[in-house]
C-alpha positions as CSV (number, residue, x, y, z in Angstrom):
1,X,0.0,0.0,0.0
2,X,1.4,3.4,-1.0
3,X,1.2,5.9,1.8
4,X,-0.4,9.2,0.8
5,X,0.8,10.9,3.9
6,X,4.6,10.3,3.9
7,X,5.0,13.1,6.5
8,X,3.3,10.9,9.1
9,X,5.3,7.7,8.6
10,X,8.2,9.1,10.6
11,X,6.7,8.1,14.0
12,X,5.8,4.7,12.6
13,X,9.4,4.1,11.6
14,X,10.9,5.3,14.8
15,X,8.3,4.6,17.5
16,X,10.5,6.7,19.7
17,X,10.2,7.3,23.4
18,X,11.1,10.9,24.1
19,X,13.1,11.7,27.2
20,X,13.2,15.5,27.4
21,X,16.1,15.7,29.7
22,X,18.3,13.5,27.4
23,X,17.3,15.6,24.3
24,X,19.2,18.5,25.7
25,X,22.4,16.5,26.1
26,X,25.4,16.4,23.7
27,X,27.6,13.5,22.9
28,X,31.3,13.8,23.5
29,X,33.5,11.5,21.3
30,X,36.9,10.3,22.2
31,X,40.0,10.7,20.1
32,X,40.6,7.1,18.9
33,X,39.1,4.9,16.2
34,X,37.5,2.8,18.9
35,X,35.2,5.7,20.1
36,X,32.0,5.7,18.0
37,X,28.3,5.1,17.8
38,X,27.2,2.6,15.1
39,X,23.7,1.5,14.1
40,X,21.7,0.2,11.1
41,X,18.9,2.6,10.4
42,X,15.8,2.2,8.2
43,X,16.7,4.4,5.3
44,X,13.6,3.6,3.2
45,X,12.0,6.9,4.1
46,X,15.0,9.0,3.1
47,X,16.2,7.2,0.1
48,X,14.7,9.7,-2.4
49,X,15.4,12.9,-0.5
50,X,17.0,13.9,2.8
51,X,18.6,16.6,4.9
52,X,21.2,15.7,7.5
53,X,21.6,18.4,10.2
54,X,23.5,18.6,13.4
55,X,25.1,21.0,15.8
56,X,28.8,20.2,15.7
57,X,31.6,21.3,18.1
58,X,35.0,20.9,16.5
59,X,37.7,20.0,19.0
60,X,40.5,18.6,16.9
61,X,42.4,20.4,14.1
62,X,42.1,19.3,10.5
63,X,39.4,19.6,7.8
64,X,38.7,15.8,7.5
65,X,37.4,15.2,11.1
66,X,34.3,13.1,10.1
67,X,31.3,13.1,12.3
68,X,28.9,10.9,10.3
69,X,29.4,8.2,7.7
70,X,26.7,6.1,6.0
71,X,28.3,3.1,4.3
72,X,26.6,0.4,2.2
73,X,27.8,-2.8,0.5
74,X,28.5,-0.8,-2.7
75,X,29.2,2.7,-1.5
76,X,31.8,3.5,1.1
77,X,30.7,7.1,1.2
78,X,27.0,7.0,0.6
79,X,27.0,9.9,3.1
80,X,30.1,11.4,4.7
81,X,30.4,14.8,6.4
82,X,33.4,16.2,8.2
83,X,33.5,19.2,10.5
84,X,35.9,21.3,8.5
85,X,34.5,21.3,5.0
86,X,36.7,18.8,3.3
87,X,34.2,15.9,3.2
88,X,30.7,16.5,1.9
89,X,29.7,13.2,0.2
90,X,26.5,11.8,-1.3
91,X,26.7,8.7,-3.5
92,X,30.5,8.6,-3.2
93,X,30.7,12.1,-4.8
94,X,32.5,14.8,-2.8
95,X,32.3,18.5,-2.7
96,X,35.4,19.8,-1.0
97,X,34.5,23.2,0.5
98,X,37.6,23.9,2.6
99,X,38.4,26.9,0.5
100,X,34.9,28.4,0.5
101,X,33.5,27.9,3.9
102,X,34.0,30.3,6.8
103,X,36.7,29.3,9.3
104,X,35.2,26.7,11.7
105,X,36.1,28.0,15.1
106,X,37.4,25.4,17.5
107,X,35.3,24.6,20.6
108,X,32.4,26.6,19.2
109,X,29.0,25.1,18.1
110,X,28.4,25.2,14.4
111,X,25.2,24.2,12.6
112,X,26.0,22.0,9.7
113,X,23.4,20.6,7.2
114,X,23.6,18.7,4.0
115,X,20.6,18.1,1.7
116,X,19.9,16.1,-1.5
117,X,17.0,14.8,-3.5
118,X,16.5,12.7,-6.6
119,X,14.3,15.4,-8.1
120,X,17.0,18.1,-7.8
121,X,20.0,15.9,-8.4
122,X,22.0,18.4,-6.2
123,X,23.8,18.1,-3.0
124,X,23.7,21.3,-1.0
125,X,25.9,22.1,2.1
126,X,25.0,24.7,4.7
127,X,27.1,26.2,7.5
128,X,25.2,28.2,10.2
129,X,22.1,28.5,8.0
130,X,24.0,29.8,4.9
131,X,24.4,27.8,1.7
132,X,28.1,27.4,1.1
133,X,28.2,24.9,-1.7
134,X,26.1,23.0,-4.3
135,X,27.1,20.2,-6.6
136,X,25.2,18.0,-9.1
137,X,25.4,14.3,-8.0
138,X,23.7,11.1,-9.0
139,X,19.9,11.0,-8.8
140,X,19.8,7.3,-8.0
141,X,18.0,6.5,-4.7
142,X,20.2,6.1,-1.6
143,X,21.1,2.5,-1.0
144,X,19.3,0.9,1.9
145,X,20.7,-1.7,4.4
146,X,23.8,0.3,5.3
147,X,25.4,1.4,8.6
148,X,25.6,4.8,10.1
149,X,28.8,5.5,12.1
150,X,29.2,8.6,14.2
151,X,32.8,9.5,15.4
152,X,35.0,8.8,12.4
153,X,35.1,8.0,8.7
154,X,34.0,4.4,8.5
155,X,34.6,4.2,4.8
156,X,38.4,4.5,5.1
157,X,39.2,5.0,8.8
158,X,42.3,6.9,9.5
159,X,43.7,8.9,12.4
160,X,43.2,12.2,10.6
161,X,39.5,11.4,10.2
162,X,38.7,10.8,13.9
163,X,36.0,13.3,14.9
164,X,36.9,13.8,18.6
165,X,34.3,16.6,19.1
166,X,30.8,17.0,20.3
167,X,27.4,16.5,18.5
168,X,24.0,17.6,19.5
169,X,20.6,17.4,17.8
170,X,21.6,15.3,14.9
171,X,18.5,14.7,12.8
172,X,17.9,13.2,9.4
173,X,14.8,14.5,7.7
174,X,13.1,12.7,4.8
175,X,12.9,15.8,2.6
176,X,15.2,18.4,1.0
177,X,14.8,21.2,3.4
178,X,14.6,24.6,1.8
179,X,17.3,27.3,2.4
180,X,14.7,29.2,4.5
181,X,14.0,26.1,6.6
182,X,17.7,25.4,7.2
183,X,18.2,29.1,8.1
184,X,15.3,28.9,10.6
185,X,16.9,25.8,12.3
186,X,20.1,27.8,12.8
187,X,18.6,31.1,13.8
188,X,16.3,29.4,16.4
189,X,19.4,28.3,18.2
190,X,20.8,25.1,19.5
191,X,18.5,25.0,22.5
192,X,15.3,25.4,20.6
193,X,12.9,22.7,19.4
194,X,12.5,24.1,15.9
195,X,13.4,20.7,14.4
196,X,10.1,19.4,15.7
197,X,8.3,21.7,13.2
198,X,9.4,19.0,10.7
199,X,8.5,16.1,13.0
200,X,6.5,14.4,10.3
201,X,9.7,13.9,8.3
202,X,12.2,13.6,11.1
203,X,12.9,9.9,10.5
204,X,16.2,9.6,12.4
205,X,16.1,11.7,15.5
206,X,18.6,12.9,18.1
207,X,16.4,11.2,20.8
208,X,16.8,7.9,19.0
209,X,20.5,8.3,18.5
210,X,21.0,8.9,22.2
211,X,19.4,5.5,22.9
212,X,21.9,3.7,20.6
213,X,24.7,1.6,22.0
214,X,28.1,3.3,22.2
215,X,31.6,1.9,21.8
216,X,34.7,3.2,23.6
217,X,34.8,6.7,25.0
218,X,31.5,8.2,24.0
219,X,29.7,10.0,26.8
220,X,26.7,12.3,27.3
221,X,27.7,15.7,28.5
222,X,26.0,18.9,29.4
223,X,25.3,20.9,26.3
224,X,24.7,24.2,28.1
225,X,21.0,24.1,27.2
226,X,18.4,23.9,29.9
227,X,16.8,20.6,30.3
228,X,13.2,20.5,29.0
229,X,10.9,20.0,31.9
230,X,8.6,17.0,31.8
231,X,5.0,18.0,31.8
232,X,3.5,16.9,35.0
233,X,-0.1,15.9,35.2
234,X,-1.8,17.8,37.9
235,X,-4.1,15.7,39.9
236,X,-7.7,16.7,39.4
237,X,-10.2,17.0,42.3
238,X,-12.8,14.3,42.4
239,X,-15.4,16.7,40.9
240,X,-13.1,17.8,38.1
241,X,-12.3,14.8,35.8
242,X,-11.7,15.3,32.1
243,X,-13.5,12.9,29.8
244,X,-11.6,11.3,26.9
245,X,-14.8,10.6,25.0
246,X,-14.5,11.0,21.2
247,X,-17.7,13.0,21.3
248,X,-16.5,15.7,23.7
249,X,-14.9,17.6,20.9
250,X,-18.4,18.5,19.9
251,X,-18.7,20.6,23.0
252,X,-16.3,23.1,21.5
253,X,-17.7,26.4,20.2
254,X,-16.9,25.3,16.7
255,X,-19.6,22.7,16.9
256,X,-21.7,23.0,20.1
257,X,-25.1,24.5,19.2
258,X,-23.7,25.2,15.8
259,X,-24.9,23.7,12.5
260,X,-22.6,20.9,11.5
261,X,-21.3,21.6,8.1
262,X,-20.0,19.1,5.6
263,X,-16.7,21.0,5.6
264,X,-16.1,20.6,9.4
265,X,-17.2,16.9,9.2
266,X,-14.7,16.3,6.4
267,X,-11.9,17.8,8.6
268,X,-12.9,15.5,11.4
269,X,-12.8,12.4,9.2
270,X,-9.5,13.4,7.7
271,X,-7.9,13.3,11.2
272,X,-8.6,9.6,11.6
273,X,-7.4,9.0,8.0
274,X,-4.0,10.2,9.2
275,X,-4.0,7.4,11.7
276,X,-4.0,4.8,8.9
277,X,-0.2,5.0,9.0
278,X,0.0,4.2,12.7
279,X,-1.8,0.8,12.6
280,X,0.6,-1.6,14.3
281,X,2.5,1.0,16.2
282,X,2.2,2.2,19.8
283,X,0.4,5.5,20.4
284,X,2.8,7.4,22.6
285,X,2.4,10.7,24.3
286,X,4.8,12.2,21.7
287,X,2.6,11.1,18.8
288,X,-0.5,12.7,20.4
289,X,1.5,15.9,21.2
290,X,2.6,16.1,17.6
291,X,-0.9,15.8,16.3
292,X,-2.2,18.4,18.7
293,X,0.6,20.8,17.8
294,X,0.8,20.4,14.0
295,X,-2.6,19.0,13.0
296,X,-5.1,20.8,15.1
297,X,-8.8,20.5,14.4
298,X,-11.0,23.6,14.2
299,X,-11.9,23.1,17.8
300,X,-8.3,23.5,18.8
301,X,-7.3,26.5,16.7
302,X,-8.9,29.1,19.1
303,X,-8.2,29.1,22.8
304,X,-11.1,29.6,25.0
305,X,-10.7,31.6,28.2
306,X,-11.3,29.6,31.3
307,X,-12.4,31.2,34.5
308,X,-10.4,30.6,37.6
309,X,-11.7,27.6,39.4
310,X,-13.1,26.0,36.3
311,X,-12.0,22.6,35.3
312,X,-9.7,23.0,32.3
313,X,-10.4,20.1,29.9
314,X,-9.2,20.0,26.4
315,X,-11.6,19.3,23.6
316,X,-8.9,18.1,21.2
317,X,-9.9,15.3,18.9
318,X,-6.7,13.7,19.8
319,X,-7.3,13.5,23.5
320,X,-9.3,10.3,23.1
321,X,-6.0,8.7,22.3
322,X,-4.9,9.5,25.9
323,X,-7.3,6.9,27.2
324,X,-6.0,3.6,28.4
325,X,-7.4,1.8,25.4
326,X,-5.0,3.7,23.1
327,X,-2.3,5.4,25.1
328,X,0.9,3.4,24.8
329,X,-1.1,0.6,23.3
330,X,-0.7,-0.8,19.8
331,X,-3.3,0.8,17.4
332,X,-5.0,-2.1,15.7
333,X,-7.0,-1.9,12.5
334,X,-10.1,-2.9,14.5
335,X,-9.7,0.1,16.9
336,X,-9.2,2.5,14.0
337,X,-12.2,1.2,12.2
338,X,-14.3,1.9,15.3
339,X,-13.0,5.4,15.6
340,X,-13.8,6.1,11.9
341,X,-17.2,4.6,12.3
342,X,-18.1,7.3,14.9
343,X,-17.6,10.1,12.4
344,X,-19.5,8.2,9.8
345,X,-22.5,8.4,12.1
346,X,-22.4,12.2,11.9
347,X,-23.1,12.1,8.2
348,X,-26.8,12.1,9.1
349,X,-26.4,15.3,11.2
350,X,-24.9,17.6,8.5
351,X,-27.1,20.7,8.5
352,X,-28.3,20.0,12.1
353,X,-27.3,21.9,15.2
354,X,-25.2,19.8,17.6
355,X,-27.1,20.0,20.9
356,X,-26.4,18.7,24.3
357,X,-29.0,16.0,23.8
358,X,-27.3,14.7,20.6
359,X,-23.9,14.5,22.3
360,X,-25.5,12.8,25.3
361,X,-27.2,10.3,23.0
362,X,-23.9,9.4,21.3
363,X,-22.0,9.1,24.5
364,X,-24.7,6.8,26.0
365,X,-25.6,4.6,23.0
366,X,-22.5,4.8,20.8
367,X,-19.5,4.7,23.2
368,X,-16.1,4.2,21.8
369,X,-13.8,1.5,23.3
370,X,-12.2,4.3,25.4
371,X,-15.5,5.1,27.0
372,X,-16.6,1.6,27.8
373,X,-14.2,1.1,30.7
374,X,-13.8,3.7,33.4
375,X,-10.2,4.8,33.8
376,X,-9.0,4.9,37.4
């Protein structure tokens, strides 16, 4: 089945568990060929276009200090990037930029990005948000089944190609980011979460890299960025419990006592269609947060003022996924079919005001799985 929403397959491929404190950490690499991180990624989502970005702190002299290599059975340098401009490889084709890039200051964080796509046939290199080089390379898809090595040039390892510096927020996106998007990543700063604006195509994430096995002297170090605070769930009083019913979104001002339009119903249905790509994966808090942040429904686009003392409950369509039936559970085709069936019931209410009685009827006689068992 061909996916019509490639932007959403990232979370399916990664199924990552986000640890916010770790995300603010950097990795310090030792100064021998035995100090590295190596793993075999799923490159199927980036084989036709990609952008590799990382914050890099150069700590050893030389232009060939290589911080990432992707090697395959037929290409030693399918991807290879060094911290001083000498190595910028795609498909074994290099663009040596040592004479054209600004001087890379030792012990200073530099934002380095390299992009490519089959459609453009060009490899572009950016330093600190500025395009510093472009070269025509092969438009063949990237070879899958290879190995990523962080810490040295794995294609032809040598002492002069040992990285020996620090990396932070290394991400591989499944698209060729525009010059404006790369500039935004740099200008937002190393401690920002701007990379999550592209979460739908962030197929290999810094969070997942931090969870990989390390060999030799590779350690997590303080990056100088404040740790992102975990959101703590405040305990609600007994008389202030938020429902996760799928129907509660209809209480929002966009729908409640308003005539249900075909347009709004189409938007509701399209939300569940996005979930087609998550069948077989676990619905984590990060997946729900991504949907709420980047795919809000009409009910979520306007904030309602809540009087002090009121119970603050979200009417997000995605909050139903926080229920024990879905949260951190594998989304099955059966469960998704039940969710979609709910909105299909609303076909008969297009042109009708959504009243309290209609919502109460649905919640009583057409409960979703999340509503059939009370959560403690």
